[in-house]
N, C-alpha and C positions, 0 to 999 in steps of 0.2 A: 147635415153633413158639415164637417169642419171647413172653414174658409181656407185652410191650408191644404185642402185636397183638390185634385183635378175635378172640374175644370176651372175652379175659381182662382187658384194661385199655385201654379206649378213652378214658378221661378221668381226670383227677386234679386235686388241688390242688398248689400249688407248695411249700408248707411252712408259712410263718408264718400265724398266725391271731389275730384280735382277742381282747382280754380276758385274764383271768388264771385262768380256771376250766378245768382240763384235762378234767374229766369231761363238762362241757357240750359242750366242743369235740369231744371224741371221739365223743360220741353223735351230733352233727350230721354229722361227717365219715363215720362208719360208716353212718349212715342214708342219706346222699346218695350215697356212693361205694362202699358195700359190694359192689355188683354190678359195680364198675369197678376203680379202683385207689385204695383208701382209703390214707390216709397218717397217720403219726405227726406231730401238729402241733407247731410251735414257738410259744410264747407270749411274745414279747419284752417285753410290757407288764409282766411280772413283774420285769424289771430284770436286774441282773448275773447272768450265767450262763444266761440264758434265750434270748438272741439267737443268731444264726448262729455267731459266733465263740465266744461264751460256752459254747454247747453242746459245743464241741470240748474244753472242760475236762473233760467227763465221758467223752470218747471216747478221748483220747490215752493211750497206754501209756508210762509212765515219763517223761512230760513234764507239767509243771504250768504253770498260768497264774495271773496275778494282774492286778489293775487298775492302770492309770496314768491321768493326766488325759486322754490321747488315746484310751484304749481298753484293750486287753489287752497284757500282756507275758509272755514266757516266764519262769517263776519257778524258783528253785533247788529248791524242794520244795513238795509240796501244802500248800495253806492253805485259808482260808475260801472263796475263790472257787471252787477246784476242788471242795471239798465241797458247796458250794451248787449248782454245776452238776450234780453227780451226783445230789443229792437231787431237783432239779427234773426231771431225766430219769426218775428212778424213778417220780415222781408221774405223769408222762405215760404211761409204759409201763403202770402199773397201771390208769390210766383207759382206755387203749385195750383192754387185755385184758378189762376189765369190759364195755365196750361191745360188743366182739367176741363175748363169751359171750352177752350178752343178746340179740344179734341172731341167735344160733344159727349163727354162721359158722365155729366151730371145726371143723377137719378137712374143711371144704368145698372146699378147693383155691383159694379166692379169694386174690388176691395183695395184699400190703400193701407200702407204700413207706416207707422212712425217709430222712431227709435229713442231710447233713453238709457242712461246708465242703469244697470241693475243695482239693487240696494247694497250688495256686498262690494262691488267695484266702486260704487260711490263712496261708501264709508272707508274703503281702503285708500281712495285717491284724495279725499279731502283731509286737510289738517285741522286739528283743534287749535285753540289759541296758543297753547304751549309748544306747538310744533309736532306733537305726536299725531299719528293717524287716528282719524275718528273711530276706526274699527276697534281701537284699544279701549274704548269707553262704551260699555253695554247700553247705557242710557242714550248716548249720542247715536248709536247705531239704530235703536228703536225709533228715536225721534226723526232721524233722517229718512228711514224707511216709510214712516207714516206720512211725512211731508211729501216724499216722492210719490207715494201711491195716490195721494189726493191730487197732487198737481198733474200727474200723467193722466189720471182718469178725466180730469177737466179738459186737458189738452186734447185727448182722444175724442171726447164728446163734442168739443167746439169744432174740430176739423170735420167730423162727421156731418155736423149741421151745415158747415160752409160748402162742402162738396156734395151733400145729399147722397152719401154713400157709406157703406160700412168701413170702419177704420179699426185696425188691430195694432197691437203694441209689441214691439221687440225690445226686450230688456237685454242690454249688452253686458256680459259678465266675463270679460277676458281675465279678470283677476281671481275668479272663483276657485280654480284648482289650487292656486298658491295660498289663498286664504284658508282653505280647508286643510291644506297640508303643512301649514306652519312655515310657508316659504316667503312671507312678507318681511322685509327688512324694517328695523326700527330706526329711530333718529340716530342712535349710536349702537355699537356692538353690545353695550351693557343694557340696552332697552329693547329686547327682542319682542316681536309681536306673536302672541300665542295663537295657535291654530283655532279657527272658528269652529264651534261645535256644530255638527250637522243638523241637530235639532233646531238650533237657532237659525241656521240658514233656511231650513224648511219653513219656519214660522215667518221669516222675512219674505220669502217668495209667496207664501200664502196671502200675506197682507197685500202684496202688490197685485197678484192675479185676481183676487176677490174684488179689489177696488176698481180695476180696469173694467170688469163686467163684460168682457168679450174674449174671444180666443186670443191667447197671449203666446208669444214665442220667446225663447231664450237663445241668445247667440253666444257661443264661446269658441274662440279659435285656438285655444291653448290645449296642450296635451293633458291627459289624465282627467277627462270629463267624469264627474261623479254620477254615473247613470242610475245607480240605486236611489240617490237623492232626487234626481229629476223624475224618475218613475213615480215617486210618491208626491210629486208636486202637481200643481194645477196647470202647468204649461201644456198647451196642445201641440206644440212643435218645438224642435230644437234644431238650431243651425250650427254646423260644425265645419271646420277645415278638414277636408278628407285626407290631406297630406299629413295631418297631425294624428290621425287615427292609428291605433295599435291593434294587434290581434285581440287584446283583452276588451277592446271597445265593441267588438262585433256582437257579443252576447247582449250588451246593454242596448245597442241599436235595435237588435232583433226584438227584445222584450218591449221596447218603447213603441215600435211600429205595430207589434202584435196587440198592444193595448188600444189600437185604433187611432194612434197619433202619427204625426208626420216628422220625418227627418229631412232637413234641407242640407244637401251635400255641397260643400264648397269645392268645386273642381276646376274652376277657371282661374288662371293665374292673375295675381294683382298687377304685376308689371308686364308690359307687352313683350312677348317672346320674339326672338329673331324671326321665327316663322309662325304666322298666325295659324292656330289649329283649326281643323274643320269641325263642323257640327258633329260629324260621326266620331271624331276623336274625343270630343268632350263627352258625348253620350257613352262612349266606350269606357271612359274614366268613371262614369256613374255605375255602370254594370260591373266594373271591376270590384266595387264595394258591395253592391247589392247581391251579386252572385255568391258571396261568402256568408250570407245571412241565413241560409237554410230554407228560403222560401222560393217559389217560382217567381219569375219576373212579373208575370201577370198579376200575382197577388199583391205586388208592391206598387203597381202603377198609380194608385191614388194616395200613396203614403210617402213618396219620395219627391222632393223638390231639388232644384239646382240653383246655385248662387256662385258668385266669385268666392275665392278662398277667404277673403276678408274685405275690409273697406278699400275703396279705390282712390283715396286721397293722394297717393303717391304716383298714380298712373297718369299718362297723358290723356287729354280729353278724347282723343281718337280711340285709344285702347279702352277707356272706360265705356264708351258707347259700344265698342265691339264686344267687350266682355259680357255686358248684360244681355246683348243680343244673342251671343252664343249660349248663354245660360238658358235663355227663353227657348231657343230652338231645340236645344238638347233636351230640355224638360218636356217639350211638346212631343218630341220623338219617343221619349221613354213612356209618356202617358198614353200615347196613341197605339204604339205597337212595340213594346219592349223586347219581344222575342225576335224582332227583325234587326236589332242592333248587333 
């Protein structure tokens, strides 16, 4: 059975978390999601090296990054940015291990998730020496993907040993639709970024999923998700923002779950609403999507998970805790008796 199916992992967070205190964040995430799919948080409020692309500096093998005014650039050799990214990741890992031990979960078989930028978002977000996106250079794209695959596989295996528990990987691909659709901007209007070929994207995903050697998840909170491409990929689950779904997405979701894989629906708001929704309201948002797929609810109980709509870095700590708690409880309600919702 896939680790993304009930009872192993019916709910999770997306990745980013508010604040700059890794131990406090780990305690909350393990406390709320230790019985579902707890995750290693990202704390971008800490600055350089702590955000989605910055964390890649700690994961890439034989590739270093540095900062430039627009973000991050591939560097000739490791420097302060790479060292800072590695130090921040070590803090996060120590905090998660401590919280895991305190909760008595070591060796219990519960699954943990780590996140990393996907190969396409990574190549779109990093600059080459001349200022152009790395995705404009086919050789750089392949090298980055190979480095990422090797580094994330080692990261996953190391955390699995530390926690004595299965670890799965989420590749974050918010830029995927824009890259495939030719929507990325160049350095100037005279240097457009060509659309990435779907066959190239497929090969990059294959490189990463094969290297990880465990169930892998892709997260994309942007509209126009390429379901045909994902159906051909090795990803065992896809995480989406339910509010960004269109009618055309339903066939893709249906085919994906019919193939025995899982869709994690982001239905919990990122920012705290004026009135906190009930578990029943969150669960109702899940079935508002699943009832349009053409399956009975019972047939989907092991193929649907629940998450916040995206990362929670902009949320208050109080709402971040509430959001993942609501996701877990709504997922449990759907998995236990979806027809009662």
